[in-house]
Each structure stands twice: as C-alpha cells, then as structure tokens.
All heavy atoms as a GROMACS GRO file, in nm:
protein
  601
    1ASP      N    1  -0.370   0.036   1.433
    1ASP     CA    2  -0.236   0.019   1.482
    1ASP      C    3  -0.236  -0.100   1.580
    1ASP      O    4  -0.300  -0.093   1.684
    1ASP     CB    5  -0.194   0.148   1.553
    1ASP     CG    6  -0.043   0.160   1.556
    1ASP    OD1    7   0.030   0.060   1.563
    1ASP    OD2    8   0.003   0.277   1.550
    2VAL      N    9  -0.169  -0.208   1.546
    2VAL     CA   10  -0.176  -0.332   1.625
    2VAL      C   11  -0.118  -0.314   1.766
    2VAL      O   12  -0.151  -0.392   1.854
    2VAL     CB   13  -0.110  -0.452   1.555
    2VAL    CG1   14  -0.179  -0.483   1.426
    2VAL    CG2   15   0.038  -0.432   1.537
    3ASP      N   16  -0.036  -0.210   1.787
    3ASP     CA   17   0.022  -0.197   1.922
    3ASP      C   18  -0.081  -0.153   2.026
    3ASP      O   19  -0.055  -0.144   2.143
    3ASP     CB   20   0.145  -0.110   1.926
    3ASP     CG   21   0.125   0.027   1.866
    3ASP    OD1   22   0.012   0.066   1.840
    3ASP    OD2   23   0.230   0.095   1.849
    4SER      N   24  -0.206  -0.127   1.980
    4SER     CA   25  -0.314  -0.096   2.077
    4SER      C   26  -0.365  -0.221   2.147
    4SER      O   27  -0.433  -0.211   2.249
    4SER     CB   28  -0.430  -0.025   2.006
    4SER     OG   29  -0.488  -0.110   1.909
    5MET      N   30  -0.329  -0.338   2.095
    5MET     CA   31  -0.375  -0.463   2.156
    5MET      C   32  -0.283  -0.504   2.272
    5MET      O   33  -0.160  -0.485   2.264
    5MET     CB   34  -0.381  -0.574   2.053
    5MET     CG   35  -0.496  -0.556   1.957
    5MET     SD   36  -0.522  -0.700   1.853
    5MET     CE   37  -0.390  -0.685   1.738
    6ASP      N   38  -0.340  -0.556   2.376
    6ASP     CA   39  -0.267  -0.598   2.494
    6ASP      C   40  -0.163  -0.704   2.460
    6ASP      O   41  -0.200  -0.812   2.413
    6ASP     CB   42  -0.368  -0.652   2.600
    6ASP     CG   43  -0.306  -0.674   2.736
    6ASP    OD1   44  -0.186  -0.703   2.744
    6ASP    OD2   45  -0.379  -0.658   2.835
    7PRO      N   46  -0.037  -0.679   2.489
    7PRO     CA   47   0.069  -0.777   2.454
    7PRO      C   48   0.059  -0.906   2.531
    7PRO      O   49   0.111  -1.008   2.490
    7PRO     CB   50   0.197  -0.704   2.483
    7PRO     CG   51   0.164  -0.596   2.582
    7PRO     CD   52   0.022  -0.559   2.546
    8GLU      N   53  -0.006  -0.903   2.647
    8GLU     CA   54  -0.025  -1.027   2.726
    8GLU      C   55  -0.126  -1.121   2.655
    8GLU      O   56  -0.115  -1.243   2.670
    8GLU     CB   57  -0.068  -0.997   2.868
    8GLU     CG   58   0.033  -0.921   2.951
    8GLU     CD   59   0.169  -0.995   2.963
    8GLU    OE1   60   0.165  -1.119   2.985
    8GLU    OE2   61   0.272  -0.929   2.945
    9LEU      N   62  -0.217  -1.062   2.579
    9LEU     CA   63  -0.318  -1.142   2.512
    9LEU      C   64  -0.273  -1.180   2.369
    9LEU      O   65  -0.320  -1.278   2.316
    9LEU     CB   66  -0.448  -1.064   2.503
    9LEU     CG   67  -0.511  -1.026   2.636
    9LEU    CD1   68  -0.634  -0.941   2.612
    9LEU    CD2   69  -0.548  -1.150   2.715
   10VAL      N   70  -0.191  -1.098   2.310
   10VAL     CA   71  -0.147  -1.122   2.172
   10VAL      C   72   0.000  -1.158   2.171
   10VAL      O   73   0.036  -1.274   2.177
   10VAL     CB   74  -0.176  -1.002   2.080
   10VAL    CG1   75  -0.140  -1.032   1.939
   10VAL    CG2   76  -0.321  -0.960   2.089
   11SER      N   77   0.089  -1.057   2.166
   11SER     CA   78   0.231  -1.077   2.174
   11SER      C   79   0.298  -0.942   2.175
   11SER      O   80   0.230  -0.840   2.169
   11SER     CB   81   0.286  -1.159   2.053
   11SER     OG   82   0.294  -1.077   1.940
   12ARG      N   83   0.428  -0.941   2.176
   12ARG     CA   84   0.502  -0.811   2.176
   12ARG      C   85   0.554  -0.788   2.034
   12ARG      O   86   0.655  -0.724   2.015
   12ARG     CB   87   0.617  -0.817   2.276
   12ARG     CG   88   0.563  -0.825   2.419
   12ARG     CD   89   0.668  -0.795   2.521
   12ARG     NE   90   0.605  -0.783   2.652
   12ARG     CZ   91   0.548  -0.673   2.699
   12ARG    NH1   92   0.546  -0.564   2.626
   12ARG    NH2   93   0.494  -0.674   2.816
   13GLY      N   94   0.486  -0.839   1.933
   13GLY     CA   95   0.527  -0.828   1.797
   13GLY      C   96   0.496  -0.692   1.733
   13GLY      O   97   0.443  -0.684   1.623
   14THR      N   98   0.530  -0.588   1.803
   14THR     CA   99   0.508  -0.449   1.756
   14THR      C  100   0.610  -0.357   1.825
   14THR      O  101   0.666  -0.392   1.926
   14THR     CB  102   0.364  -0.401   1.785
   14THR    OG1  103   0.346  -0.275   1.733
   14THR    CG2  104   0.334  -0.405   1.931
   15GLY      N  105   0.632  -0.243   1.768
   15GLY     CA  106   0.733  -0.151   1.819
   15GLY      C  107   0.701  -0.090   1.955
   15GLY      O  108   0.789  -0.074   2.037
   16THR      N  109   0.573  -0.061   1.979
   16THR     CA  110   0.534   0.004   2.107
   16THR      C  111   0.411  -0.060   2.164
   16THR      O  112   0.300  -0.007   2.151
   16THR     CB  113   0.514   0.154   2.088
   16THR    OG1  114   0.419   0.173   1.979
   16THR    CG2  115   0.637   0.230   2.056
   17PRO      N  116   0.423  -0.182   2.222
   17PRO     CA  117   0.306  -0.249   2.275
   17PRO      C  118   0.240  -0.170   2.387
   17PRO      O  119   0.308  -0.106   2.468
   17PRO     CB  120   0.362  -0.382   2.328
   17PRO     CG  121   0.506  -0.361   2.346
   17PRO     CD  122   0.546  -0.256   2.249
   18ALA      N  123   0.109  -0.170   2.391
   18ALA     CA  124   0.032  -0.097   2.493
   18ALA      C  125  -0.008  -0.193   2.603
   18ALA      O  126  -0.096  -0.278   2.587
   18ALA     CB  127  -0.095  -0.035   2.427
   19GLU      N  128   0.058  -0.178   2.719
   19GLU     CA  129   0.019  -0.262   2.835
   19GLU      C  130  -0.129  -0.233   2.865
   19GLU      O  131  -0.176  -0.122   2.859
   19GLU     CB  132   0.109  -0.224   2.956
   19GLU     CG  133   0.256  -0.246   2.932
   19GLU     CD  134   0.295  -0.388   2.903
   19GLU    OE1  135   0.228  -0.484   2.952
   19GLU    OE2  136   0.393  -0.404   2.827
   20ASN      N  137  -0.198  -0.340   2.901
   20ASN     CA  138  -0.341  -0.334   2.932
   20ASN      C  139  -0.424  -0.277   2.815
   20ASN      O  140  -0.518  -0.206   2.837
   20ASN     CB  141  -0.366  -0.252   3.060
   20ASN     CG  142  -0.297  -0.316   3.180
   20ASN    OD1  143  -0.310  -0.435   3.202
   20ASN    ND2  144  -0.221  -0.237   3.250
   21GLY      N  145  -0.380  -0.306   2.692
   21GLY     CA  146  -0.448  -0.256   2.574
   21GLY      C  147  -0.579  -0.333   2.550
   21GLY      O  148  -0.624  -0.410   2.631
   22ILE      N  149  -0.634  -0.312   2.433
   22ILE     CA  150  -0.760  -0.373   2.397
   22ILE      C  151  -0.741  -0.523   2.359
   22ILE      O  152  -0.627  -0.563   2.328
   22ILE     CB  153  -0.832  -0.301   2.285
   22ILE    CG1  154  -0.748  -0.302   2.154
   22ILE    CG2  155  -0.861  -0.156   2.327
   22ILE    CD1  156  -0.822  -0.239   2.036
   23THR      N  157  -0.846  -0.597   2.363
   23THR     CA  158  -0.840  -0.737   2.327
   23THR      C  159  -0.849  -0.753   2.178
   23THR      O  160  -0.899  -0.662   2.105
   23THR     CB  161  -0.952  -0.817   2.392
   23THR    OG1  162  -1.077  -0.776   2.331
   23THR    CG2  163  -0.960  -0.799   2.542
   24PRO      N  164  -0.806  -0.864   2.120
   24PRO     CA  165  -0.827  -0.887   1.979
   24PRO      C  166  -0.974  -0.878   1.939
   24PRO      O  167  -1.009  -0.824   1.831
   24PRO     CB  168  -0.770  -1.029   1.954
   24PRO     CG  169  -0.664  -1.044   2.059
   24PRO     CD  170  -0.724  -0.971   2.179
   25LYS      N  171  -1.062  -0.925   2.021
   25LYS     CA  172  -1.208  -0.919   1.993
   25LYS      C  173  -1.251  -0.770   1.987
   25LYS      O  174  -1.329  -0.734   1.896
   25LYS     CB  175  -1.288  -0.992   2.099
   25LYS     CG  176  -1.439  -0.970   2.091
   25LYS     CD  177  -1.513  -1.089   2.044
   25LYS     CE  178  -1.663  -1.074   2.055
   25LYS     NZ  179  -1.724  -0.986   1.962
   26GLU      N  180  -1.207  -0.690   2.079
   26GLU     CA  181  -1.239  -0.546   2.078
   26GLU      C  182  -1.184  -0.482   1.951
   26GLU      O  183  -1.254  -0.401   1.887
   26GLU     CB  184  -1.189  -0.478   2.202
   26GLU     CG  185  -1.260  -0.517   2.330
   26GLU     CD  186  -1.188  -0.468   2.456
   26GLU    OE1  187  -1.064  -0.457   2.457
   26GLU    OE2  188  -1.262  -0.440   2.552
   27ALA      N  189  -1.062  -0.515   1.914
   27ALA     CA  190  -1.000  -0.460   1.789
   27ALA      C  191  -1.084  -0.504   1.672
   27ALA      O  192  -1.111  -0.419   1.582
   27ALA     CB  193  -0.856  -0.507   1.779
   28SER      N  194  -1.124  -0.625   1.662
   28SER     CA  195  -1.200  -0.675   1.553
   28SER      C  196  -1.337  -0.605   1.545
   28SER      O  197  -1.379  -0.564   1.440
   28SER     CB  198  -1.219  -0.827   1.567
   28SER     OG  199  -1.292  -0.878   1.457
   29ASP      N  200  -1.404  -0.592   1.661
   29ASP     CA  201  -1.534  -0.524   1.666
   29ASP      C  202  -1.522  -0.378   1.619
   29ASP      O  203  -1.608  -0.328   1.544
   29ASP     CB  204  -1.594  -0.532   1.805
   29ASP     CG  205  -1.638  -0.670   1.845
   29ASP    OD1  206  -1.644  -0.760   1.758
   29ASP    OD2  207  -1.664  -0.691   1.967
   30LEU      N  208  -1.416  -0.309   1.663
   30LEU     CA  209  -1.395  -0.170   1.620
   30LEU      C  210  -1.376  -0.164   1.470
   30LEU      O  211  -1.436  -0.076   1.404
   30LEU     CB  212  -1.273  -0.113   1.689
   30LEU     CG  213  -1.289  -0.071   1.836
   30LEU    CD1  214  -1.154  -0.045   1.897
   30LEU    CD2  215  -1.377   0.053   1.846
   31MET      N  216  -1.295  -0.250   1.416
   31MET     CA  217  -1.270  -0.248   1.270
   31MET      C  218  -1.400  -0.277   1.195
   31MET      O  219  -1.427  -0.217   1.093
   31MET     CB  220  -1.159  -0.349   1.236
   31MET     CG  221  -1.023  -0.309   1.287
   31MET     SD  222  -0.972  -0.140   1.240
   31MET     CE  223  -0.967  -0.152   1.063
   32GLU      N  224  -1.478  -0.371   1.245
   32GLU     CA  225  -1.604  -0.404   1.179
   32GLU      C  226  -1.694  -0.283   1.172
   32GLU      O  227  -1.757  -0.255   1.068
   32GLU     CB  228  -1.675  -0.516   1.254
   32GLU     CG  229  -1.620  -0.653   1.233
   32GLU     CD  230  -1.654  -0.710   1.098
   32GLU    OE1  231  -1.761  -0.683   1.044
   32GLU    OE2  232  -1.569  -0.780   1.042
   33ARG      N  233  -1.695  -0.205   1.281
   33ARG     CA  234  -1.781  -0.085   1.284
   33ARG      C  235  -1.729   0.020   1.187
   33ARG      O  236  -1.807   0.085   1.118
   33ARG     CB  237  -1.791  -0.031   1.424
   33ARG     CG  238  -1.866  -0.132   1.515
   33ARG     CD  239  -1.898  -0.076   1.646
   33ARG     NE  240  -2.016   0.009   1.631
   33ARG     CZ  241  -2.070   0.082   1.727
   33ARG    NH1  242  -2.016   0.076   1.848
   33ARG    NH2  243  -2.175   0.154   1.707
   34PHE      N  244  -1.598   0.038   1.182
   34PHE     CA  245  -1.539   0.136   1.091
   34PHE      C  246  -1.573   0.100   0.945
   34PHE      O  247  -1.615   0.186   0.867
   34PHE     CB  248  -1.388   0.147   1.105
   34PHE     CG  249  -1.344   0.221   1.231
   34PHE    CD1  250  -1.249   0.164   1.312
   34PHE    CD2  251  -1.397   0.345   1.262
   34PHE    CE1  252  -1.206   0.231   1.427
   34PHE    CE2  253  -1.358   0.411   1.377
   34PHE     CZ  254  -1.262   0.355   1.458
   35VAL      N  255  -1.546  -0.023   0.907
   35VAL     CA  256  -1.562  -0.062   0.768
   35VAL      C  257  -1.709  -0.079   0.727
   35VAL      O  258  -1.739  -0.083   0.608
   35VAL     CB  259  -1.482  -0.185   0.727
   35VAL    CG1  260  -1.333  -0.161   0.753
   35VAL    CG2  261  -1.531  -0.309   0.798
   36SER      N  262  -1.801  -0.085   0.823
   36SER     CA  263  -1.943  -0.095   0.792
   36SER      C  264  -1.992   0.042   0.738
   36SER      O  265  -2.093   0.042   0.664
   36SER     CB  266  -2.023  -0.131   0.915
   36SER     OG  267  -1.995  -0.264   0.953
   37SER      N  268  -1.925   0.146   0.770
   37SER     CA  269  -1.961   0.281   0.723
   37SER      C  270  -1.919   0.295   0.572
   37SER      O  271  -1.806   0.269   0.541
   37SER     CB  272  -1.896   0.388   0.804
   37SER     OG  273  -1.913   0.514   0.744
   38LYS      N  274  -2.010   0.343   0.492
   38LYS     CA  275  -1.975   0.368   0.349
   38LYS      C  276  -1.876   0.485   0.336
   38LYS      O  277  -1.819   0.507   0.235
   38LYS     CB  278  -2.103   0.396   0.270
   38LYS     CG  279  -2.189   0.268   0.258
   38LYS     CD  280  -2.301   0.288   0.163
   38LYS     CE  281  -2.394   0.169   0.162
   38LYS     NZ  282  -2.355   0.061   0.077
   39LYS      N  283  -1.857   0.560   0.444
   39LYS     CA  284  -1.760   0.670   0.443
   39LYS      C  285  -1.615   0.619   0.449
   39LYS      O  286  -1.526   0.687   0.410
   39LYS     CB  287  -1.783   0.765   0.560
   39LYS     CG  288  -1.911   0.841   0.552
   39LYS     CD  289  -1.928   0.939   0.669
   39LYS     CE  290  -2.055   1.015   0.656
   39LYS     NZ  291  -2.068   1.112   0.766
   40THR      N  292  -1.598   0.494   0.495
   40THR     CA  293  -1.466   0.438   0.499
   40THR      C  294  -1.425   0.390   0.362
   40THR      O  295  -1.493   0.308   0.302
   40THR     CB  296  -1.462   0.317   0.600
   40THR    OG1  297  -1.501   0.360   0.728
   40THR    CG2  298  -1.320   0.257   0.607
   41CYS      N  299  -1.316   0.446   0.312
   41CYS     CA  300  -1.274   0.410   0.174
   41CYS      C  301  -1.136   0.341   0.173
   41CYS      O  302  -1.097   0.288   0.070
   41CYS     CB  303  -1.271   0.532   0.085
   41CYS     SG  304  -1.160   0.660   0.141
   42CYS      N  305  -1.068   0.341   0.287
   42CYS     CA  306  -0.942   0.266   0.290
   42CYS      C  307  -0.905   0.231   0.437
   42CYS      O  308  -0.959   0.296   0.525
   42CYS     CB  309  -0.825   0.347   0.227
   42CYS     SG  310  -0.780   0.494   0.311
   43VAL      N  311  -0.826   0.130   0.457
   43VAL     CA  312  -0.787   0.084   0.583
   43VAL      C  313  -0.637   0.048   0.576
   43VAL      O  314  -0.592  -0.012   0.480
   43VAL     CB  315  -0.867  -0.040   0.628
   43VAL    CG1  316  -0.816  -0.094   0.760
   43VAL    CG2  317  -1.015  -0.008   0.634
   44GLU      N  318  -0.564   0.079   0.683
   44GLU     CA  319  -0.423   0.045   0.691
   44GLU      C  320  -0.400  -0.024   0.825
   44GLU      O  321  -0.442   0.025   0.929
   44GLU     CB  322  -0.337   0.168   0.677
   44GLU     CG  323  -0.188   0.142   0.686
   44GLU     CD  324  -0.106   0.272   0.672
   44GLU    OE1  325  -0.157   0.380   0.699
   44GLU    OE2  326   0.012   0.256   0.635
   45VAL      N  327  -0.326  -0.135   0.823
   45VAL     CA  328  -0.288  -0.202   0.944
   45VAL      C  329  -0.137  -0.195   0.954
   45VAL      O  330  -0.065  -0.234   0.862
   45VAL     CB  331  -0.335  -0.351   0.940
   45VAL    CG1  332  -0.290  -0.424   1.068
   45VAL    CG2  333  -0.484  -0.359   0.927
   46VAL      N  334  -0.088  -0.140   1.066
   46VAL     CA  335   0.054  -0.115   1.081
   46VAL      C  336   0.111  -0.162   1.213
   46VAL      O  337   0.039  -0.193   1.303
   46VAL     CB  338   0.085   0.036   1.061
   46VAL    CG1  339   0.047   0.083   0.924
   46VAL    CG2  340   0.015   0.118   1.168
   47GLU      N  341   0.242  -0.164   1.216
   47GLU     CA  342   0.324  -0.185   1.334
   47GLU      C  343   0.353  -0.332   1.365
   47GLU      O  344   0.400  -0.363   1.474
   47GLU     CB  345   0.263  -0.116   1.459
   47GLU     CG  346   0.264   0.032   1.452
   47GLU     CD  347   0.401   0.094   1.467
   47GLU    OE1  348   0.490   0.036   1.535
   47GLU    OE2  349   0.420   0.201   1.412
   48ILE      N  350   0.329  -0.421   1.274
   48ILE     CA  351   0.361  -0.564   1.300
   48ILE      C  352   0.510  -0.580   1.278
   48ILE      O  353   0.563  -0.544   1.176
   48ILE     CB  354   0.285  -0.660   1.207
   48ILE    CG1  355   0.134  -0.643   1.237
   48ILE    CG2  356   0.328  -0.805   1.226
   48ILE    CD1  357   0.048  -0.709   1.135
   49ASN      N  358   0.580  -0.636   1.379
   49ASN     CA  359   0.723  -0.660   1.371
   49ASN      C  360   0.751  -0.803   1.418
   49ASN      O  361   0.762  -0.830   1.538
   49ASN     CB  362   0.799  -0.561   1.456
   49ASN     CG  363   0.951  -0.571   1.437
   49ASN    OD1  364   1.002  -0.676   1.394
   49ASN    ND2  365   1.021  -0.468   1.470
   50PRO      N  366   0.764  -0.895   1.324
   50PRO     CA  367   0.786  -1.038   1.358
   50PRO      C  368   0.915  -1.061   1.440
   50PRO      O  369   0.924  -1.155   1.517
   50PRO     CB  370   0.790  -1.112   1.227
   50PRO     CG  371   0.764  -1.010   1.123
   50PRO     CD  372   0.757  -0.876   1.179
   51VAL      N  373   1.010  -0.973   1.426
   51VAL     CA  374   1.139  -0.991   1.499
   51VAL      C  375   1.114  -0.976   1.651
   51VAL      O  376   1.182  -1.037   1.732
   51VAL     CB  377   1.242  -0.888   1.451
   51VAL    CG1  378   1.371  -0.890   1.535
   51VAL    CG2  379   1.273  -0.912   1.302
   52LEU      N  380   1.017  -0.891   1.690
   52LEU     CA  381   0.988  -0.865   1.830
   52LEU      C  382   0.884  -0.962   1.887
   52LEU      O  383   0.858  -0.960   2.007
   52LEU     CB  384   0.939  -0.722   1.847
   52LEU     CG  385   1.036  -0.613   1.810
   52LEU    CD1  386   0.970  -0.478   1.820
   52LEU    CD2  387   1.163  -0.618   1.895
   53ASP      N  388   0.826  -1.046   1.803
   53ASP     CA  389   0.717  -1.134   1.848
   53ASP      C  390   0.768  -1.243   1.938
   53ASP      O  391   0.846  -1.326   1.897
   53ASP     CB  392   0.645  -1.194   1.725
   53ASP     CG  393   0.509  -1.248   1.761
   53ASP    OD1  394   0.495  -1.317   1.864
   53ASP    OD2  395   0.417  -1.220   1.682
   54ASN      N  396   0.722  -1.242   2.061
   54ASN     CA  397   0.766  -1.340   2.160
   54ASN      C  398   0.677  -1.463   2.161
   54ASN      O  399   0.696  -1.555   2.246
   54ASN     CB  400   0.771  -1.280   2.298
   54ASN     CG  401   0.631  -1.227   2.348
   54ASN    OD1  402   0.552  -1.189   2.264
   54ASN    ND2  403   0.612  -1.229   2.475
   55LYS      N  404   0.584  -1.471   2.071
   55LYS     CA  405   0.494  -1.587   2.067
   55LYS      C  406   0.478  -1.646   1.924
   55LYS      O  407   0.371  -1.683   1.879
   55LYS     CB  408   0.352  -1.548   2.118
   55LYS     CG  409   0.352  -1.507   2.265
   55LYS     CD  410   0.215  -1.474   2.313
   55LYS     CE  411   0.217  -1.431   2.460
   55LYS     NZ  412   0.087  -1.386   2.502
   56ILE      N  413   0.590  -1.655   1.858
   56ILE     CA  414   0.601  -1.723   1.727
   56ILE      C  415   0.498  -1.675   1.626
   56ILE      O  416   0.411  -1.745   1.582
   56ILE     CB  417   0.598  -1.875   1.743
   56ILE    CG1  418   0.692  -1.920   1.851
   56ILE    CG2  419   0.633  -1.946   1.614
   56ILE    CD1  420   0.678  -2.065   1.892
   57ASN      N  421   0.502  -1.547   1.591
   57ASN     CA  422   0.421  -1.484   1.487
   57ASN      C  423   0.276  -1.466   1.524
   57ASN      O  424   0.189  -1.448   1.438
   57ASN     CB  425   0.433  -1.564   1.356
   57ASN     CG  426   0.418  -1.475   1.234
   57ASN    OD1  427   0.459  -1.359   1.239
   57ASN    ND2  428   0.358  -1.523   1.129
   58LYS      N  429   0.246  -1.464   1.653
   58LYS     CA  430   0.108  -1.449   1.700
   58LYS      C  431   0.046  -1.314   1.658
   58LYS      O  432  -0.072  -1.308   1.624
   58LYS     CB  433   0.108  -1.465   1.853
   58LYS     CG  434  -0.027  -1.446   1.916
   58LYS     CD  435  -0.114  -1.565   1.902
   58LYS     CE  436  -0.241  -1.549   1.988
   58LYS     NZ  437  -0.334  -1.650   1.963
   59MET      N  438   0.124  -1.206   1.663
   59MET     CA  439   0.072  -1.074   1.628
   59MET      C  440   0.026  -1.073   1.481
   59MET      O  441  -0.084  -1.028   1.451
   59MET     CB  442   0.178  -0.964   1.649
   59MET     CG  443   0.127  -0.824   1.619
   59MET     SD  444  -0.011  -0.770   1.716
   59MET     CE  445   0.073  -0.723   1.866
   60ALA      N  446   0.110  -1.128   1.394
   60ALA     CA  447   0.074  -1.127   1.250
   60ALA      C  448  -0.050  -1.213   1.228
   60ALA      O  449  -0.140  -1.177   1.148
   60ALA     CB  450   0.190  -1.173   1.167
   61GLU      N  451  -0.057  -1.327   1.293
   61GLU     CA  452  -0.173  -1.416   1.277
   61GLU      C  453  -0.299  -1.349   1.330
   61GLU      O  454  -0.407  -1.361   1.267
   61GLU     CB  455  -0.146  -1.549   1.347
   61GLU     CG  456  -0.039  -1.635   1.280
   61GLU     CD  457   0.002  -1.756   1.360
   61GLU    OE1  458  -0.062  -1.783   1.463
   61GLU    OE2  459   0.098  -1.823   1.314
   62THR      N  460  -0.289  -1.284   1.442
   62THR     CA  461  -0.406  -1.216   1.503
   62THR      C  462  -0.453  -1.102   1.408
   62THR      O  463  -0.571  -1.086   1.380
   62THR     CB  464  -0.372  -1.157   1.639
   62THR    OG1  465  -0.332  -1.266   1.724
   62THR    CG2  466  -0.492  -1.086   1.698
   63ALA      N  467  -0.355  -1.023   1.358
   63ALA     CA  468  -0.390  -0.915   1.267
   63ALA      C  469  -0.453  -0.970   1.137
   63ALA      O  470  -0.552  -0.914   1.086
   63ALA     CB  471  -0.262  -0.835   1.230
   64PHE      N  472  -0.400  -1.079   1.089
   64PHE     CA  473  -0.458  -1.140   0.967
   64PHE      C  474  -0.604  -1.183   0.991
   64PHE      O  475  -0.689  -1.159   0.906
   64PHE     CB  476  -0.373  -1.261   0.921
   64PHE     CG  477  -0.428  -1.321   0.796
   64PHE    CD1  478  -0.406  -1.263   0.671
   64PHE    CD2  479  -0.505  -1.436   0.802
   64PHE    CE1  480  -0.461  -1.321   0.556
   64PHE    CE2  481  -0.561  -1.496   0.690
   64PHE     CZ  482  -0.540  -1.435   0.566
   65ASP      N  483  -0.629  -1.242   1.106
   65ASP     CA  484  -0.766  -1.284   1.136
   65ASP      C  485  -0.863  -1.168   1.139
   65ASP      O  486  -0.972  -1.171   1.089
   65ASP     CB  487  -0.771  -1.356   1.271
   65ASP     CG  488  -0.706  -1.495   1.271
   65ASP    OD1  489  -0.684  -1.548   1.160
   65ASP    OD2  490  -0.678  -1.544   1.381
   66ILE      N  491  -0.817  -1.054   1.198
   66ILE     CA  492  -0.898  -0.934   1.202
   66ILE      C  493  -0.921  -0.876   1.063
   66ILE      O  494  -1.032  -0.844   1.024
   66ILE     CB  495  -0.832  -0.831   1.296
   66ILE    CG1  496  -0.836  -0.881   1.443
   66ILE    CG2  497  -0.903  -0.695   1.288
   66ILE    CD1  498  -0.753  -0.803   1.539
   67ILE      N  499  -0.813  -0.872   0.986
   67ILE     CA  500  -0.821  -0.823   0.848
   67ILE      C  501  -0.919  -0.906   0.766
   67ILE      O  502  -1.001  -0.854   0.688
   67ILE     CB  503  -0.683  -0.816   0.782
   67ILE    CG1  504  -0.597  -0.712   0.851
   67ILE    CG2  505  -0.693  -0.796   0.632
   67ILE    CD1  506  -0.450  -0.720   0.814
   68GLU      N  507  -0.908  -1.036   0.781
   68GLU     CA  508  -0.994  -1.129   0.706
   68GLU      C  509  -1.141  -1.103   0.736
   68GLU      O  510  -1.225  -1.099   0.647
   68GLU     CB  511  -0.956  -1.273   0.739
   68GLU     CG  512  -1.020  -1.375   0.648
   68GLU     CD  513  -0.958  -1.511   0.672
   68GLU    OE1  514  -0.940  -1.554   0.787
   68GLU    OE2  515  -0.933  -1.580   0.572
   69LYS      N  516  -1.174  -1.079   0.863
   69LYS     CA  517  -1.314  -1.053   0.904
   69LYS      C  518  -1.364  -0.922   0.844
   69LYS      O  519  -1.471  -0.914   0.789
   69LYS     CB  520  -1.325  -1.049   1.055
   69LYS     CG  521  -1.313  -1.184   1.120
   69LYS     CD  522  -1.321  -1.175   1.268
   69LYS     CE  523  -1.285  -1.308   1.331
   69LYS     NZ  524  -1.269  -1.297   1.477
   70PHE      N  525  -1.284  -0.814   0.855
   70PHE     CA  526  -1.338  -0.688   0.803
   70PHE      C  527  -1.331  -0.682   0.650
   70PHE      O  528  -1.412  -0.607   0.591
   70PHE     CB  529  -1.278  -0.564   0.875
   70PHE     CG  530  -1.138  -0.524   0.838
   70PHE    CD1  531  -1.104  -0.471   0.715
   70PHE    CD2  532  -1.040  -0.530   0.935
   70PHE    CE1  533  -0.977  -0.426   0.686
   70PHE    CE2  534  -0.910  -0.487   0.910
   70PHE     CZ  535  -0.880  -0.435   0.786
   71THR      N  536  -1.248  -0.755   0.587
   71THR     CA  537  -1.247  -0.764   0.442
   71THR      C  538  -1.380  -0.826   0.393
   71THR      O  539  -1.439  -0.774   0.292
   71THR     CB  540  -1.129  -0.844   0.390
   71THR    OG1  541  -1.008  -0.785   0.434
   71THR    CG2  542  -1.128  -0.856   0.237
   72ASP      N  543  -1.428  -0.926   0.461
   72ASP     CA  544  -1.558  -0.983   0.423
   72ASP      C  545  -1.669  -0.879   0.435
   72ASP      O  546  -1.757  -0.872   0.350
   72ASP     CB  547  -1.590  -1.103   0.512
   72ASP     CG  548  -1.504  -1.225   0.485
   72ASP    OD1  549  -1.442  -1.232   0.376
   72ASP    OD2  550  -1.496  -1.313   0.573
   73THR      N  551  -1.662  -0.799   0.540
   73THR     CA  552  -1.763  -0.692   0.557
   73THR      C  553  -1.756  -0.593   0.445
   73THR      O  554  -1.860  -0.551   0.388
   73THR     CB  555  -1.740  -0.623   0.693
   73THR    OG1  556  -1.753  -0.717   0.800
   73THR    CG2  557  -1.842  -0.511   0.714
   74ILE      N  558  -1.634  -0.552   0.404
   74ILE     CA  559  -1.620  -0.457   0.292
   74ILE      C  560  -1.676  -0.519   0.166
   74ILE      O  561  -1.749  -0.451   0.092
   74ILE     CB  562  -1.472  -0.417   0.272
   74ILE    CG1  563  -1.426  -0.333   0.395
   74ILE    CG2  564  -1.452  -0.343   0.145
   74ILE    CD1  565  -1.276  -0.312   0.398
   75GLU      N  566  -1.643  -0.642   0.139
   75GLU     CA  567  -1.691  -0.707   0.013
   75GLU      C  568  -1.842  -0.715   0.012
   75GLU      O  569  -1.903  -0.700  -0.094
   75GLU     CB  570  -1.631  -0.848   0.001
   75GLU     CG  571  -1.482  -0.844  -0.031
   75GLU     CD  572  -1.417  -0.981  -0.033
   75GLU    OE1  573  -1.481  -1.078   0.014
   75GLU    OE2  574  -1.306  -0.990  -0.079
   76ASN      N  575  -1.903  -0.739   0.126
   76ASN     CA  576  -2.048  -0.745   0.133
   76ASN      C  577  -2.119  -0.611   0.124
   76ASN      O  578  -2.237  -0.604   0.098
   76ASN     CB  579  -2.094  -0.820   0.260
   76ASN     CG  580  -2.056  -0.965   0.259
   76ASN    OD1  581  -2.055  -1.026   0.154
   76ASN    ND2  582  -2.025  -1.021   0.374
   77ARG      N  583  -2.041  -0.499   0.141
   77ARG     CA  584  -2.094  -0.366   0.128
   77ARG      C  585  -2.120  -0.330  -0.014
   77ARG      O  586  -2.202  -0.246  -0.045
   77ARG     CB  587  -1.989  -0.267   0.182
   77ARG     CG  588  -2.017  -0.203   0.307
   77ARG     CD  589  -1.917  -0.102   0.349
   77ARG     NE  590  -1.837  -0.042   0.242
   77ARG     CZ  591  -1.741   0.045   0.270
   77ARG    NH1  592  -1.719   0.084   0.390
   77ARG    NH2  593  -1.668   0.097   0.173
   78LEU      N  594  -2.046  -0.392  -0.106
   78LEU     CA  595  -2.051  -0.352  -0.247
   78LEU      C  596  -2.179  -0.392  -0.314
   78LEU      O  597  -2.252  -0.474  -0.291
   78LEU     CB  598  -1.929  -0.414  -0.321
   78LEU     CG  599  -1.794  -0.372  -0.262
   78LEU    CD1  600  -1.683  -0.446  -0.334
   78LEU    CD2  601  -1.776  -0.224  -0.277
   0.00000   0.00000   0.00000
C-alpha cells in the first residue's frame, strides 16, 4: 500500500498518506524481501491517486521504480 510511504519524501498521491511513514528505500527493501520468498505467489500495489499528487506524478513514478526492482527479483527466482 503506497500510502505507507512518507508524503514529505514521495508525495500526497494517495488517499490516506501516512505522516512520518517509511522511505521509498525501506519500501523497496521490504518488497525485495517479500518477493525473495518462494511462498510469495502474487503482489498487489494499491492506492496511487494521480489527482492527489502534489509533485507531478511522483507517487506513481516511485511505485513504478519499486515494482521494477522487485519484478527483476521475481524473474530471477524462476
């Protein structure tokens, strides 16, 4: 859920931004750990709302970067 990331570091491009939330690096590291497990069989990324983004699509771009990294990890698991 992208609203777990600190809106001051990313943006307010989500329905319920978490003040003092996690950093994009922390979110990426968490996702990497989850998808490294063979028990993980699906992943969903939710709550991106470009209409609320106060930094010109920064939330979507950050989420895409994180997704791209963990997708590589999933592909290398196969």
